[in-house]
C-alpha positions in Angstrom: 38.3 -34.0 33.5 35.3 -34.1 35.9 36.9 -31.3 37.9 37.2 -29.1 34.8 33.6 -29.8 33.9 32.4 -29.1 37.4 34.3 -25.8 37.5 32.9 -24.9 34.2 29.3 -25.7 35.4 29.9 -23.6 38.6 31.3 -20.7 36.6 28.3 -20.8 34.2 25.9 -21.0 37.1 27.5 -18.0 38.8 27.5 -16.0 35.6 23.8 -16.8 35.0 22.9 -15.7 38.6 25.0 -12.5 38.2 23.4 -11.8 34.8 19.9 -12.4 36.1 20.6 -10.3 39.2 21.9 -7.5 37.0 18.9 -7.6 34.7 16.6 -7.6 37.7 18.4 -4.6 39.1 18.2 -2.7 35.8 14.5 -3.4 35.5 13.8 -2.4 39.1 15.9 0.7 38.8 14.1 1.5 35.5 10.7 1.0 37.0 11.5 3.0 40.1 12.4 6.0 38.0 9.6 6.0 35.4 6.3 5.1 37.1 4.5 8.0 35.6 0.9 8.9 35.4 -0.8 11.7 33.4 -3.1 14.1 35.1 -5.1 16.4 32.8 -4.6 20.1 33.4 -6.4 21.9 30.6 -7.5 21.8 27.0 -7.8 24.5 24.5 -11.1 25.5 22.8 -12.0 23.4 19.8 -11.2 26.2 17.4 -7.8 24.9 16.2 -7.8 23.5 12.8 -6.1 20.1 12.6 -3.3 20.9 15.1 -0.3 18.8 14.2 2.5 19.9 16.5 3.2 21.9 19.7 6.4 23.8 20.4 7.4 25.5 23.6 9.3 28.8 23.3 11.1 29.3 26.7 12.2 32.9 25.8 8.6 34.0 25.3 7.0 31.5 27.6 4.5 30.7 24.9 3.4 27.7 22.8 3.3 27.6 19.0 0.8 25.3 17.4 1.0 24.2 13.8 -2.5 24.0 12.2 -2.8 22.1 8.9 -6.3 23.4 8.2 -7.1 20.9 5.5 -5.6 17.6 4.3 -2.0 16.8 5.4 -0.8 17.0 1.8 -3.0 19.8 0.6 -1.3 23.0 -0.8 -4.1 25.3 0.0 -2.3 28.2 1.6 -4.6 28.1 4.5 -2.3 26.6 7.1 -1.3 28.7 10.1 0.5 28.9 13.4 -1.3 29.7 16.7 0.1 31.2 19.9 -1.2 29.5 23.0 -0.5 30.4 26.6 0.7 27.9 29.2 -2.7 27.7 30.8 -4.4 26.9 27.5 -5.7 30.2 26.3 -5.4 30.9 22.6 -3.6 34.2 22.5 -3.6 34.5 18.6 -5.4 31.9 16.5 -3.8 32.9 13.3 -0.5 34.4 14.4 1.4 33.3 11.2 -0.5 32.5 8.0 0.0 31.6 4.3 1.3 28.0 4.9 0.6 24.7 3.2 -0.2 22.0 5.8 2.5 23.0 8.4 3.6 20.3 10.7 6.8 20.1 12.9 8.6 23.2 14.0 11.8 24.3 15.9 13.3 27.5 17.0 16.8 28.9 16.6 17.6 32.5 17.6 14.8 34.8 16.5 13.4 32.4 13.9 10.7 29.7 13.9 11.3 27.0 11.3 8.2 25.0 10.1 8.0 22.1 7.7 5.5 22.8 4.8 5.1 19.7 2.7 8.0 20.2 0.3 9.7 23.3 1.8 11.0 24.7 5.1 9.5 28.0 6.1 11.3 30.5 8.2 9.1 32.8 10.4 10.2 35.9 12.3 9.3 35.4 16.0 8.8 39.1 16.6 6.3 39.7 13.7 4.9 36.3 12.7 5.8 37.1 9.1 7.4 34.6 6.7 11.0 35.7 6.2 12.2 32.9 3.9 11.2 29.7 2.2 13.6 26.9 1.5 12.5 24.3 -1.1 13.7 20.7 -0.5 14.3 19.0 -3.8 12.4 15.7 -4.1 10.5 16.2 -0.8 6.9 14.8 -0.6 5.9 14.9 3.0 8.2 16.9 5.2 7.3 16.4 8.9 9.3 17.1 12.0 12.0 19.7 12.5 15.0 20.1 14.9 17.9 22.5 15.2 21.4 22.0 16.5 23.6 24.5 18.5 25.2 25.8 15.3 21.9 26.7 13.8 21.6 23.9 11.3 18.0 22.8 10.7 17.1 19.1 10.2 13.8 18.0 8.6 12.4 14.5 8.1 10.5 13.4 4.9 8.4 10.5 6.0 7.1 9.7 2.6 7.7 6.1 1.4 9.0 7.4 -1.9 11.6 9.8 -0.3 12.7 8.6 3.1 15.4 11.1 3.9 16.5 13.7 6.5 17.3 17.1 5.0 19.6 19.7 6.5 19.5 23.4 6.0 23.0 24.9 5.9 23.8 28.4 4.6 20.3 28.8 3.1 20.3 25.6 1.2 18.4 22.3 1.8 20.4 19.2 1.1 19.9 15.5 1.9 21.8 14.8 5.1 20.9 11.1 5.6 19.3 8.4 3.4 19.5 4.7 3.0 18.0 1.5 4.2 18.5 2.4 7.9 16.3 5.4 7.5 12.7 4.5 6.5 9.8 7.0 6.7 11.5 9.0 9.5 9.2 11.2 11.5 9.8 12.5 15.0 13.1 14.3 15.9 14.8 15.2 19.1 18.1 17.0 19.2 20.7 16.1 21.8 24.2 17.5 22.2 26.0 15.2 19.8 23.3 13.2 18.2 19.9 13.5 16.6 17.3 11.0 17.9 14.8 9.8 15.2 11.5 8.1 15.2 11.9 5.7 12.3 8.4 4.8 11.5 9.2 2.5 8.6 10.5 -0.2 10.9 9.0 1.1 14.2 12.4 1.9 15.8 13.9 4.7 17.8 17.3 5.5 16.3 20.2 7.9 16.9 22.4 9.6 14.3 25.8 11.0 15.3 26.1 14.6 14.2 29.8 14.1 13.6 29.9 11.1 11.3 26.2 10.3 10.7 26.6 6.8 12.1 23.2 5.4 12.8 22.4 3.3 16.0 19.2 1.6 16.8 18.1 2.4 20.4 15.1 0.2 20.6 12.2 -1.3 18.7 9.0 0.4 19.4 6.8 -1.4 17.0 4.6 1.5 15.8 4.8 4.9 14.2 6.7 7.6 16.2 5.2 11.1 15.6 6.1 13.1 18.6 9.5 12.6 20.4 10.8 14.4 23.5 13.1 13.6 26.4 11.8 13.4 29.9 15.2 14.7 31.2 16.0 11.4 32.9 17.3 9.5 29.9 13.8 8.3 28.7 11.7 9.5 25.9 8.0 10.4 25.5 6.7 9.3 22.1 3.3 9.5 20.4 1.7 7.3 17.8 -0.5 9.4 15.6 -3.4 7.0 15.9 -3.8 7.9 19.6 -1.2 6.2 21.8 1.2 8.1 24.1 4.1 6.1 25.6 7.4 6.4 27.4 10.5 4.6 26.1 12.7 3.9 29.1 16.5 4.0 28.9 16.6 0.2 28.9 14.3 0.2 25.8 11.0 -0.8 27.5 7.9 0.8 25.9 5.4 1.9 28.6 1.9 3.0 27.4 0.8 6.1 29.4 -2.4 6.8 27.6 -4.3 5.3 24.6 -7.2 7.2 23.0 -7.2 5.2 19.8 -10.6 3.7 20.4 -12.1 7.2 21.0 -10.6 8.3 17.6 -8.6 11.0 19.3 -5.2 11.4 17.8 -1.9 11.9 19.5 0.3 14.0 17.2 3.6 15.8 17.6 3.8 16.3 21.3 5.9 18.7 23.5 7.2 18.3 27.0 8.2 21.2 29.3 10.6 19.7 31.9 10.5 22.6 34.3 6.7 22.2 34.6 6.5 18.5 34.1 3.9 19.3 31.5 3.1 17.1 28.5 1.2 18.8 25.6 -0.6 16.7 23.0 -2.2 18.1 19.8 -5.2 16.0 18.9 -5.1 16.5 15.2 -8.7 15.9 13.8 -10.1 16.5 17.3 -8.9 20.2 17.0 -7.5 20.7 20.5 -4.3 20.8 22.5 -4.5 18.9 25.8 -2.1 19.4 28.6 -1.2 16.8 31.2 0.9 17.0 34.4 3.4 14.2 34.4 3.5 12.8 37.9 6.2 10.4 39.1 4.5 7.9 41.4 7.4 5.6 41.7 8.6 4.6 45.2 12.2 4.1 46.1 13.3 0.6 46.4 13.2 -0.9 49.9 
Protein backbone atom coordinates (compact mmCIF):
# COMPACT_ATOMS: atom_id res chain seq x y z
CA UNK A 1 0.00 0.00 0.00
CA UNK A 2 2.87 2.33 0.90
CA UNK A 3 4.55 1.51 -2.42
CA UNK A 4 1.39 2.38 -4.31
CA UNK A 5 1.08 5.67 -2.45
CA UNK A 6 4.76 6.45 -3.05
CA UNK A 7 4.42 5.71 -6.75
CA UNK A 8 1.35 7.92 -6.90
CA UNK A 9 3.22 10.75 -5.18
CA UNK A 10 6.17 10.43 -7.53
CA UNK A 11 3.87 10.38 -10.57
CA UNK A 12 2.03 13.46 -9.37
CA UNK A 13 5.31 15.24 -8.67
CA UNK A 14 6.66 14.40 -12.12
CA UNK A 15 3.44 15.56 -13.75
CA UNK A 16 3.57 18.85 -11.79
CA UNK A 17 7.17 19.45 -12.82
CA UNK A 18 6.35 18.64 -16.44
CA UNK A 19 3.27 20.89 -16.40
CA UNK A 20 5.19 23.78 -14.81
CA UNK A 21 8.03 23.34 -17.26
CA UNK A 22 5.58 23.31 -20.17
CA UNK A 23 3.85 26.45 -18.91
CA UNK A 24 7.18 28.19 -18.47
CA UNK A 25 8.20 27.26 -21.99
CA UNK A 26 4.91 28.49 -23.41
CA UNK A 27 5.25 31.81 -21.61
CA UNK A 28 8.89 32.16 -22.57
CA UNK A 29 8.12 31.35 -26.19
CA UNK A 30 5.17 33.74 -26.03
CA UNK A 31 7.25 36.59 -24.66
CA UNK A 32 10.10 35.92 -27.05
CA UNK A 33 7.81 36.42 -30.03
CA UNK A 34 5.75 39.42 -28.90
CA UNK A 35 8.01 41.92 -27.18
CA UNK A 36 6.74 44.82 -29.23
CA UNK A 37 7.18 48.54 -28.90
CA UNK A 38 5.40 51.28 -30.84
CA UNK A 39 7.44 53.99 -32.54
CA UNK A 40 5.48 56.95 -33.84
CA UNK A 41 5.91 57.55 -37.59
CA UNK A 42 3.42 60.27 -38.46
CA UNK A 43 0.06 61.81 -37.73
CA UNK A 44 -2.50 63.42 -40.02
CA UNK A 45 -3.53 67.03 -39.80
CA UNK A 46 -6.27 67.65 -37.27
CA UNK A 47 -8.88 68.21 -39.94
CA UNK A 48 -10.59 64.85 -39.72
CA UNK A 49 -13.99 64.86 -38.05
CA UNK A 50 -14.34 62.19 -35.37
CA UNK A 51 -12.43 59.46 -37.24
CA UNK A 52 -13.75 56.09 -36.08
CA UNK A 53 -11.96 53.53 -38.27
CA UNK A 54 -9.03 53.08 -40.63
CA UNK A 55 -8.94 50.53 -43.45
CA UNK A 56 -6.02 49.65 -45.70
CA UNK A 57 -6.73 49.02 -49.39
CA UNK A 58 -3.77 46.99 -50.68
CA UNK A 59 -4.90 47.22 -54.31
CA UNK A 60 -4.87 51.02 -54.24
CA UNK A 61 -2.17 51.35 -51.57
CA UNK A 62 -4.38 53.84 -49.75
CA UNK A 63 -6.17 54.23 -46.42
CA UNK A 64 -9.89 54.84 -46.00
CA UNK A 65 -10.94 56.68 -42.85
CA UNK A 66 -14.54 56.81 -41.61
CA UNK A 67 -15.52 60.22 -40.19
CA UNK A 68 -18.61 60.35 -37.98
CA UNK A 69 -18.71 64.17 -38.11
CA UNK A 70 -21.18 64.54 -35.26
CA UNK A 71 -22.49 62.29 -32.52
CA UNK A 72 -22.06 58.49 -32.96
CA UNK A 73 -25.83 57.96 -33.21
CA UNK A 74 -26.71 61.11 -35.11
CA UNK A 75 -28.41 60.75 -38.49
CA UNK A 76 -27.27 64.05 -39.89
CA UNK A 77 -26.11 63.01 -43.37
CA UNK A 78 -22.75 64.72 -42.74
CA UNK A 79 -20.63 61.61 -42.26
CA UNK A 80 -17.91 60.99 -44.84
CA UNK A 81 -14.97 58.83 -45.88
CA UNK A 82 -11.46 60.25 -46.33
CA UNK A 83 -8.59 58.92 -48.41
CA UNK A 84 -5.20 59.11 -46.69
CA UNK A 85 -1.79 58.14 -48.08
CA UNK A 86 0.57 55.77 -46.27
CA UNK A 87 2.72 58.71 -45.20
CA UNK A 88 -0.20 60.50 -43.56
CA UNK A 89 -1.18 62.97 -46.25
CA UNK A 90 -4.92 63.51 -46.64
CA UNK A 91 -5.48 62.92 -50.34
CA UNK A 92 -9.24 63.60 -50.28
CA UNK A 93 -10.93 64.74 -47.09
CA UNK A 94 -14.46 64.10 -48.30
CA UNK A 95 -14.00 61.35 -50.87
CA UNK A 96 -17.42 59.78 -50.14
CA UNK A 97 -20.22 61.76 -48.49
CA UNK A 98 -23.87 61.57 -47.44
CA UNK A 99 -23.41 59.11 -44.57
CA UNK A 100 -24.85 58.92 -41.05
CA UNK A 101 -22.08 58.44 -38.46
CA UNK A 102 -20.06 55.85 -40.48
CA UNK A 103 -17.92 53.48 -38.44
CA UNK A 104 -16.35 50.14 -39.44
CA UNK A 105 -15.59 49.26 -43.05
CA UNK A 106 -14.38 46.40 -45.23
CA UNK A 107 -13.58 45.81 -48.91
CA UNK A 108 -14.66 43.07 -51.27
CA UNK A 109 -13.93 43.35 -54.97
CA UNK A 110 -14.56 46.90 -56.16
CA UNK A 111 -16.85 47.84 -53.26
CA UNK A 112 -16.29 49.43 -49.89
CA UNK A 113 -18.85 48.45 -47.24
CA UNK A 114 -19.42 50.84 -44.33
CA UNK A 115 -21.71 50.54 -41.31
CA UNK A 116 -24.08 53.49 -40.94
CA UNK A 117 -26.07 53.22 -37.67
CA UNK A 118 -28.91 51.01 -38.92
CA UNK A 119 -27.84 50.17 -42.45
CA UNK A 120 -24.86 48.95 -44.44
CA UNK A 121 -23.71 51.28 -47.20
CA UNK A 122 -21.98 50.07 -50.36
CA UNK A 123 -19.56 52.51 -52.04
CA UNK A 124 -17.92 52.19 -55.44
CA UNK A 125 -14.15 52.31 -54.99
CA UNK A 126 -13.60 53.91 -58.37
CA UNK A 127 -15.99 56.83 -57.96
CA UNK A 128 -16.62 57.20 -54.22
CA UNK A 129 -20.35 57.19 -54.92
CA UNK A 130 -22.89 55.23 -52.87
CA UNK A 131 -24.12 52.35 -55.01
CA UNK A 132 -26.47 50.65 -52.53
CA UNK A 133 -27.89 50.85 -49.03
CA UNK A 134 -28.91 47.75 -47.10
CA UNK A 135 -31.16 48.35 -44.07
CA UNK A 136 -30.71 46.05 -41.07
CA UNK A 137 -34.05 45.43 -39.35
CA UNK A 138 -33.84 46.18 -35.63
CA UNK A 139 -30.32 47.63 -35.82
CA UNK A 140 -29.49 50.41 -33.35
CA UNK A 141 -25.71 50.86 -33.41
CA UNK A 142 -23.99 49.06 -36.27
CA UNK A 143 -20.25 49.10 -35.80
CA UNK A 144 -17.52 46.94 -37.32
CA UNK A 145 -17.58 45.20 -40.71
CA UNK A 146 -15.80 42.18 -42.20
CA UNK A 147 -16.09 40.18 -45.42
CA UNK A 148 -15.35 36.54 -46.20
CA UNK A 149 -13.84 35.04 -49.35
CA UNK A 150 -17.29 34.43 -50.85
CA UNK A 151 -18.21 38.11 -50.55
CA UNK A 152 -20.60 37.86 -47.62
CA UNK A 153 -20.49 40.91 -45.37
CA UNK A 154 -20.73 40.68 -41.57
CA UNK A 155 -21.69 43.62 -39.35
CA UNK A 156 -21.88 43.92 -35.56
CA UNK A 157 -24.59 45.75 -33.68
CA UNK A 158 -23.05 46.63 -30.32
CA UNK A 159 -26.20 48.14 -28.83
CA UNK A 160 -27.34 46.57 -25.57
CA UNK A 161 -30.85 46.25 -26.95
CA UNK A 162 -29.88 44.39 -30.13
CA UNK A 163 -26.64 42.48 -29.59
CA UNK A 164 -26.38 40.60 -32.87
CA UNK A 165 -24.15 40.06 -35.88
CA UNK A 166 -25.80 40.61 -39.26
CA UNK A 167 -24.83 39.03 -42.55
CA UNK A 168 -25.38 40.46 -46.01
CA UNK A 169 -26.20 37.73 -48.51
CA UNK A 170 -27.68 38.28 -51.98
CA UNK A 171 -28.54 41.88 -51.18
CA UNK A 172 -30.35 41.19 -47.91
CA UNK A 173 -29.28 41.78 -44.31
CA UNK A 174 -30.28 39.01 -41.90
CA UNK A 175 -29.33 38.15 -38.33
CA UNK A 176 -26.45 35.65 -38.48
CA UNK A 177 -25.67 35.16 -34.77
CA UNK A 178 -27.48 36.18 -31.59
CA UNK A 179 -27.83 34.81 -28.08
CA UNK A 180 -26.25 34.97 -24.65
CA UNK A 181 -22.75 34.23 -25.99
CA UNK A 182 -22.83 37.40 -28.10
CA UNK A 183 -23.15 40.55 -26.03
CA UNK A 184 -22.53 44.01 -27.48
CA UNK A 185 -20.19 42.70 -30.21
CA UNK A 186 -17.86 45.27 -31.72
CA UNK A 187 -14.52 44.58 -33.43
CA UNK A 188 -14.29 41.96 -36.19
CA UNK A 189 -11.43 40.16 -37.89
CA UNK A 190 -12.02 37.58 -40.62
CA UNK A 191 -9.84 34.48 -40.79
CA UNK A 192 -10.07 31.60 -43.25
CA UNK A 193 -12.69 29.53 -41.44
CA UNK A 194 -13.78 31.71 -38.56
CA UNK A 195 -14.79 35.22 -37.61
CA UNK A 196 -12.98 36.63 -34.56
CA UNK A 197 -15.17 38.96 -32.49
CA UNK A 198 -14.49 41.51 -29.78
CA UNK A 199 -17.38 40.78 -27.44
CA UNK A 200 -17.56 43.97 -25.42
CA UNK A 201 -20.48 42.84 -23.23
CA UNK A 202 -18.30 40.40 -21.31
CA UNK A 203 -14.89 41.72 -22.35
CA UNK A 204 -13.95 38.56 -24.23
CA UNK A 205 -12.31 37.74 -27.51
CA UNK A 206 -14.38 35.09 -29.27
CA UNK A 207 -14.32 33.11 -32.52
CA UNK A 208 -17.32 31.98 -34.55
CA UNK A 209 -17.04 29.12 -37.03
CA UNK A 210 -18.22 30.13 -40.51
CA UNK A 211 -19.47 26.59 -41.12
CA UNK A 212 -21.69 25.91 -38.10
CA UNK A 213 -21.62 29.22 -36.16
CA UNK A 214 -20.16 27.51 -33.10
CA UNK A 215 -18.82 30.12 -30.67
CA UNK A 216 -15.53 29.66 -28.80
CA UNK A 217 -14.07 31.99 -26.18
CA UNK A 218 -10.41 32.65 -26.96
CA UNK A 219 -9.55 34.75 -23.91
CA UNK A 220 -10.94 37.21 -21.38
CA UNK A 221 -9.69 40.72 -22.11
CA UNK A 222 -11.68 42.57 -19.47
CA UNK A 223 -12.51 45.69 -21.49
CA UNK A 224 -14.23 46.89 -24.63
CA UNK A 225 -12.72 45.69 -27.91
CA UNK A 226 -13.10 48.28 -30.65
CA UNK A 227 -10.33 47.62 -33.16
CA UNK A 228 -9.21 44.05 -33.85
CA UNK A 229 -6.42 42.92 -36.17
CA UNK A 230 -3.97 40.02 -36.41
CA UNK A 231 -0.24 40.64 -36.17
CA UNK A 232 0.39 37.74 -38.57
CA UNK A 233 2.02 35.64 -35.81
CA UNK A 234 -1.08 34.26 -34.15
CA UNK A 235 -1.62 37.27 -31.86
CA UNK A 236 -4.11 40.14 -32.09
CA UNK A 237 -3.85 43.89 -31.78
CA UNK A 238 -6.91 45.30 -30.00
CA UNK A 239 -8.02 48.76 -28.97
CA UNK A 240 -10.20 49.95 -26.13
CA UNK A 241 -12.02 53.09 -27.31
CA UNK A 242 -11.14 54.94 -24.11
CA UNK A 243 -7.48 55.01 -25.17
CA UNK A 244 -5.76 51.69 -24.56
CA UNK A 245 -3.99 49.75 -27.33
CA UNK A 246 -2.96 46.19 -26.48
CA UNK A 247 -1.78 42.90 -27.89
CA UNK A 248 -3.50 39.61 -27.09
CA UNK A 249 -0.96 36.80 -27.33
CA UNK A 250 -1.75 33.36 -28.66
CA UNK A 251 -1.68 32.07 -25.07
CA UNK A 252 -4.30 34.64 -24.06
CA UNK A 253 -2.12 37.18 -22.29
CA UNK A 254 -3.12 40.85 -22.69
CA UNK A 255 -0.09 43.11 -23.09
CA UNK A 256 -0.70 46.88 -23.01
CA UNK A 257 1.36 48.60 -25.70
CA UNK A 258 0.12 52.14 -25.17
CA UNK A 259 -2.41 53.90 -22.95
CA UNK A 260 -3.54 57.45 -23.72
CA UNK A 261 -6.66 57.30 -21.56
CA UNK A 262 -5.42 59.91 -19.07
CA UNK A 263 -4.69 62.28 -21.97
CA UNK A 264 -8.26 61.77 -23.22
CA UNK A 265 -7.00 60.56 -26.60
CA UNK A 266 -9.16 57.71 -27.85
CA UNK A 267 -8.00 54.56 -29.57
CA UNK A 268 -10.77 53.57 -31.98
CA UNK A 269 -11.03 50.98 -34.78
CA UNK A 270 -7.37 50.42 -35.68
CA UNK A 271 -5.67 48.90 -38.72
CA UNK A 272 -2.43 46.94 -39.09
CA UNK A 273 -0.42 46.61 -42.29
CA UNK A 274 1.72 43.50 -41.85
CA UNK A 275 4.01 44.16 -44.82
CA UNK A 276 5.04 47.49 -43.29
CA UNK A 277 4.68 46.61 -39.60
CA UNK A 278 2.50 49.70 -39.40
CA UNK A 279 -0.24 50.16 -36.81
CA UNK A 280 -2.77 52.91 -37.56
CA UNK A 281 -4.92 54.35 -34.80
CA UNK A 282 -7.85 56.77 -35.31
CA UNK A 283 -8.14 59.06 -32.28
CA UNK A 284 -11.88 59.77 -32.55
CA UNK A 285 -12.58 63.07 -30.73
CA UNK A 286 -8.90 64.02 -31.13
CA UNK A 287 -9.51 64.16 -34.93
CA UNK A 288 -6.32 62.47 -36.16
CA UNK A 289 -4.97 59.19 -37.43
CA UNK A 290 -1.61 58.33 -35.89
CA UNK A 291 0.76 55.73 -37.37
CA UNK A 292 3.20 53.64 -35.35
CA UNK A 293 5.96 51.30 -36.46
CA UNK A 294 5.64 48.02 -34.59
CA UNK A 295 9.13 46.95 -33.65
CA UNK A 296 9.87 43.49 -32.31
CA UNK A 297 12.53 43.90 -29.63
CA UNK A 298 12.37 40.35 -28.35
CA UNK A 299 15.59 38.40 -28.10
CA UNK A 300 15.93 34.74 -28.86
CA UNK A 301 16.10 32.48 -25.84
CA UNK A 302 19.58 31.56 -24.75
